[in-house]
TIFIZA-31314 format. One line per 8 residues: number of its first residue (from 0); their letters; for each residue x negated, y negated, z of C-alpha. Coordinates in nm, 2 decimals. Layout:
N
NUM) a) X Y Z; ...
END
This chain:
256
0) xxxxxxxx) -3.20 -2.44 -0.02; -3.21 -2.82 0.01; -2.94 -2.87 -0.25; -2.71 -2.56 -0.25; -2.43 -2.52 -0.50; -2.11 -2.59 -0.29; -1.87 -2.48 -0.56; -1.66 -2.18 -0.44
8) xxxxxxxx) -1.68 -1.87 -0.65; -1.51 -1.63 -0.42; -1.14 -1.54 -0.48; -0.91 -1.51 -0.18; -0.56 -1.37 -0.16; -0.33 -1.55 0.08; 0.01 -1.42 0.20; 0.27 -1.66 0.36
16) xxxxxxxx) 0.58 -1.52 0.50; 0.84 -1.78 0.60; 1.15 -1.71 0.81; 1.43 -1.96 0.79; 1.65 -2.05 1.08; 1.92 -1.82 0.96; 1.68 -1.53 0.92; 1.62 -1.53 0.54
24) xxxxxxxx) 1.26 -1.44 0.45; 1.06 -1.60 0.17; 0.74 -1.43 0.07; 0.46 -1.63 -0.11; 0.14 -1.50 -0.25; -0.16 -1.71 -0.37; -0.48 -1.58 -0.53; -0.76 -1.84 -0.59
32) xxxxxxxx) -1.06 -2.02 -0.44; -0.85 -2.18 -0.16; -0.84 -2.04 0.19; -0.52 -1.95 0.36; -0.51 -2.27 0.57; -0.56 -2.48 0.25; -0.27 -2.30 0.08; -0.05 -2.35 0.38
40) xxxxxxxx) -0.15 -2.72 0.40; -0.04 -2.78 0.04; 0.31 -2.64 0.12; 0.37 -2.82 0.45; 0.27 -3.15 0.31; 0.61 -3.15 0.13; 0.80 -3.08 0.46; 1.03 -3.33 0.62
48) xxxxxxxx) 0.82 -3.49 0.91; 1.12 -3.51 1.14; 1.18 -3.14 1.13; 1.10 -2.91 1.43; 0.75 -2.77 1.47; 0.67 -2.46 1.28; 0.56 -2.14 1.47; 0.26 -2.01 1.28
56) xxxxxxxx) 0.12 -1.67 1.33; -0.22 -1.55 1.20; -0.55 -1.41 1.31; -0.80 -1.64 1.47; -1.00 -1.72 1.16; -1.07 -2.10 1.14; -0.99 -2.07 0.76; -0.62 -2.00 0.85
64) xxxxxxxx) -0.57 -2.33 1.02; -0.44 -2.63 0.82; -0.66 -2.89 0.99; -0.46 -3.21 0.90; -0.12 -3.07 1.00; -0.18 -2.96 1.36; 0.09 -3.20 1.49; 0.37 -3.00 1.33
72) xxxxxxxx) 0.24 -2.65 1.41; 0.26 -2.42 1.71; -0.04 -2.20 1.66; -0.01 -1.83 1.76; -0.28 -1.56 1.72; -0.23 -1.19 1.66; -0.23 -0.97 1.98; -0.26 -0.66 1.76
80) xxxxxxxx) -0.61 -0.78 1.65; -0.72 -0.78 2.01; -0.57 -0.44 2.07; -0.76 -0.29 1.76; -1.09 -0.45 1.87; -1.08 -0.26 2.20; -0.94 0.06 2.05; -1.24 0.08 1.81
88) xxxxxxxx) -1.48 0.07 2.10; -1.29 0.31 2.33; -1.54 0.59 2.28; -1.84 0.36 2.38; -1.68 0.17 2.67; -1.39 0.39 2.79; -1.32 0.24 3.13; -1.30 -0.13 3.03
96) xxxxxxxx) -1.13 -0.06 2.69; -0.87 0.18 2.83; -0.77 -0.08 3.10; -0.70 -0.34 2.83; -0.54 -0.10 2.58; -0.30 0.03 2.84; -0.19 -0.32 2.93; -0.14 -0.42 2.57
104) xxxxxxxx) 0.04 -0.10 2.50; 0.29 -0.17 2.78; 0.35 -0.52 2.63; 0.43 -0.36 2.30; 0.67 -0.12 2.47; 0.85 -0.42 2.62; 0.85 -0.59 2.28; 1.03 -0.29 2.14
112) xxxxxxxx) 1.30 -0.32 2.40; 1.37 -0.69 2.30; 1.49 -0.59 1.95; 1.84 -0.74 1.91; 1.79 -1.01 2.18; 1.81 -1.38 2.11; 1.48 -1.58 2.12; 1.56 -1.71 2.47
120) xxxxxxxx) 1.66 -1.36 2.60; 1.34 -1.22 2.46; 1.13 -1.49 2.62; 1.30 -1.44 2.96; 1.24 -1.06 2.93; 0.87 -1.10 2.84; 0.81 -1.35 3.12; 0.96 -1.11 3.37
128) xxxxxxxx) 0.79 -0.79 3.25; 0.50 -0.87 3.02; 0.36 -1.18 3.20; 0.25 -1.00 3.52; 0.07 -0.74 3.30; -0.12 -1.01 3.10; -0.19 -1.22 3.41; -0.39 -0.94 3.57
136) xxxxxxxx) -0.60 -0.88 3.26; -0.73 -1.24 3.22; -0.93 -1.25 3.54; -1.05 -0.89 3.48; -1.19 -0.99 3.14; -1.34 -1.31 3.28; -1.51 -1.12 3.56; -1.70 -0.91 3.30
144) xxxxxxxx) -1.90 -1.23 3.21; -1.89 -1.40 3.55; -2.06 -1.09 3.71; -2.28 -1.02 3.41; -2.12 -0.67 3.37; -2.11 -0.71 2.99; -2.37 -0.86 2.75; -2.18 -1.14 2.58
152) xxxxxxxx) -2.33 -1.08 2.23; -2.28 -0.70 2.21; -1.97 -0.55 2.05; -1.76 -0.54 2.38; -1.87 -0.88 2.47; -1.74 -1.02 2.14; -1.41 -0.84 2.19; -1.37 -1.00 2.54
160) xxxxxxxx) -1.47 -1.34 2.40; -1.20 -1.32 2.14; -0.94 -1.26 2.40; -1.06 -1.53 2.64; -1.12 -1.79 2.37; -0.78 -1.74 2.22; -0.58 -1.65 2.53; -0.32 -1.93 2.51
168) xxxxxxxx) -0.25 -1.86 2.14; -0.24 -1.48 2.20; 0.02 -1.52 2.47; 0.26 -1.78 2.30; 0.53 -1.51 2.32; 0.53 -1.58 2.70; 0.59 -1.96 2.66; 0.76 -2.03 2.32
176) xxxxxxxx) 1.10 -1.89 2.22; 1.08 -1.69 1.90; 0.69 -1.68 1.90; 0.59 -1.35 1.74; 0.36 -1.11 1.91; 0.15 -1.01 1.61; 0.09 -1.06 1.24; 0.16 -0.70 1.14
184) xxxxxxxx) 0.46 -0.78 0.91; 0.24 -1.00 0.69; -0.05 -0.77 0.69; 0.17 -0.49 0.56; 0.30 -0.73 0.29; -0.06 -0.82 0.19; -0.12 -0.46 0.10; 0.08 -0.50 -0.22
192) xxxxxxxx) -0.14 -0.76 -0.39; -0.45 -0.59 -0.27; -0.34 -0.26 -0.41; -0.26 -0.43 -0.74; -0.60 -0.59 -0.74; -0.77 -0.26 -0.69; -0.56 -0.07 -0.95; -0.59 -0.35 -1.21
200) xxxxxxxx) -0.96 -0.43 -1.14; -0.86 -0.78 -1.02; -0.75 -1.05 -1.26; -0.92 -1.17 -1.58; -0.87 -1.54 -1.51; -0.76 -1.76 -1.22; -0.45 -1.87 -1.42; -0.36 -1.50 -1.47
208) xxxxxxxx) -0.38 -1.45 -1.10; -0.15 -1.75 -1.04; 0.12 -1.61 -1.28; 0.09 -1.26 -1.12; 0.13 -1.41 -0.78; 0.44 -1.61 -0.88; 0.60 -1.29 -1.01; 0.50 -1.09 -0.71
216) xxxxxxxx) 0.64 -1.36 -0.48; 0.98 -1.35 -0.66; 0.98 -0.97 -0.65; 0.90 -0.93 -0.28; 1.13 -1.21 -0.18; 1.42 -1.05 -0.37; 1.34 -0.71 -0.22; 1.34 -0.85 0.13
224) xxxxxxxx) 1.67 -1.01 0.07; 1.82 -0.67 -0.04; 1.84 -0.78 -0.41; 1.72 -0.55 -0.69; 1.40 -0.74 -0.82; 1.45 -0.62 -1.18; 1.82 -0.74 -1.19; 1.71 -1.07 -1.04
232) xxxxxxxx) 1.43 -1.13 -1.29; 1.66 -1.04 -1.58; 1.93 -1.28 -1.45; 1.67 -1.56 -1.43; 1.59 -1.50 -1.80; 1.95 -1.48 -1.91; 2.04 -1.80 -1.73; 1.72 -1.99 -1.78
240) xxxxxxxx) 1.89 -2.32 -1.87; 2.11 -2.32 -1.56; 1.80 -2.24 -1.35; 1.61 -2.54 -1.48; 1.90 -2.77 -1.44; 1.94 -2.66 -1.08; 1.57 -2.71 -1.01; 1.57 -3.06 -1.17
248) xxxxxxxx) 1.88 -3.16 -0.96; 1.71 -3.02 -0.64; 1.39 -3.22 -0.72; 1.58 -3.54 -0.76; 1.76 -3.48 -0.43; 1.43 -3.42 -0.25; 1.28 -3.73 -0.40; 1.56 -3.95 -0.27
END
């Protein structure tokens, strides 16, 4: 107890979905002893410091936050997590949970209407329709603690604490153009490596996990770009020399 072994033995799978300014999607998977925030930190260290801030969406776990790079990140938290927390307790606390669920459901209805809008049009729409809905819920949630209507450490109290503590990050879509409302797109993408881990009984070595994740990243990125993954991987092998030359040239350009 006085001298615990601090070496990590747990294996974690991280998914990072990056969307470029022109809308292209790059999907990266990592499986190893590092947490999500550490994997993201190692990528962002290579980023040009003068570039615009990155909008990062994740759940509220501290392990998802790259600690040393807060200056280049706009941190957002997943509203869907809050929705699910209250939905799971609906049978036990129907009045309180239903009041919150109906509000968040309305916000999601407004989000569906914004499909096809520009980032600034979407922001203006949410500020007009979603902001009044969310504004009413914050004092309602705070009142549950202020008037001692809810025990802070029971299941409902923890749900309310999650919302109040992370309110600014949960409502970035009301203040930041292009800020996502939830992390659902990545959570769906994470089901792929999780399914592989279960069917293959995990990986034999950490190196094997790394190779598998490189291939999975290539396959999923190709799929999201509308490219046949098998054709893409075959083309990489057939043009291996050209691929390496292009990478070397790009590395030299980046170093200068």
